[in-house]
C-alpha positions in Angstrom: 0.1 0.0 0.2 1.7 3.3 -1.1 0.5 6.1 1.0 2.6 9.1 -1.1 0.5 12.4 -0.9 -0.4 13.8 -4.1 0.6 17.1 -5.3 -1.6 19.6 -7.4 0.6 22.3 -9.2 -1.2 25.0 -11.0 0.4 25.9 -14.4 -0.4 28.3 -16.9 -1.2 27.2 -20.4 1.6 27.9 -22.9 -1.1 28.7 -25.8 -2.8 31.7 -23.6 -1.3 35.3 -24.6 -1.8 38.2 -22.7 -3.0 40.9 -24.7 -1.2 44.1 -23.2 -2.9 46.3 -25.0 -6.7 45.4 -23.7 -5.0 45.2 -20.0 -3.5 48.8 -20.2 -6.3 50.2 -22.3 -9.0 49.1 -19.6 -6.6 50.4 -16.8 -6.2 53.8 -18.6 -9.9 54.1 -19.2 -10.5 55.4 -15.9 -7.3 57.8 -15.6 -6.9 59.1 -19.4 -9.8 58.1 -21.4 -8.6 59.2 -24.8 -5.3 56.9 -24.5 -7.6 53.8 -23.0 -10.2 54.1 -25.8 -7.3 54.2 -28.2 -5.6 51.0 -26.4 -8.8 49.6 -26.0 -9.8 49.6 -29.9 -6.0 48.3 -30.8 -6.5 45.5 -28.1 -10.0 44.4 -29.5 -8.3 44.3 -32.9 -5.5 42.0 -31.7 -7.9 39.7 -29.7 -9.6 39.2 -32.8 -6.4 38.4 -34.7 -5.3 36.0 -31.9 -8.6 34.7 -30.9 -8.0 35.7 -27.5 -11.4 35.9 -25.5 -10.4 37.2 -22.5 -8.5 40.3 -24.4 -11.9 41.0 -26.5 -14.0 41.2 -23.2 -11.5 43.6 -21.8 -11.1 45.5 -24.3 -15.0 45.9 -25.2 -15.5 46.8 -21.4 -12.4 49.3 -22.1 -14.1 50.9 -25.0 -17.8 51.4 -23.2 -15.9 52.8 -19.9 -13.7 55.1 -22.3 -16.6 56.4 -24.3 -18.8 57.2 -21.4 -16.0 59.0 -19.6 -15.3 61.0 -22.6 -18.5 61.8 -23.3 -19.2 63.3 -19.7 -15.9 65.5 -20.0 -16.7 66.7 -23.0 -20.4 67.7 -21.5 -18.7 69.2 -18.7 -16.1 71.2 -20.5 -19.4 72.4 -23.0 -21.1 73.1 -19.7 -18.3 75.1 -18.1 -17.6 77.2 -21.1 -21.5 78.0 -21.6 -21.6 79.0 -17.6 -18.2 81.2 -17.7 -18.9 82.9 -20.7 -22.6 83.2 -20.8 -25.3 81.4 -23.4 -24.8 82.0 -26.8 -28.5 81.3 -27.6 -29.8 84.5 -26.6 
């Protein structure tokens, strides 16, 4: 009767490729939205080329977050400009 303990180890798959553009684009989507958006678009294109599902989802999430953040920034800039210089409508 052999009672040697089994040792389970985890090793990452060799065929799994990390999409660095998608990762950095997602991180920068919260900080610098324009650069994050550009990197996420590049990451999405690369994930389609490499068939990398994780990179694809991360890129799509980064594109959505960057787009919402950029639209909020543009709205705030226009709103502040109107409040400071007066409304051009009347």
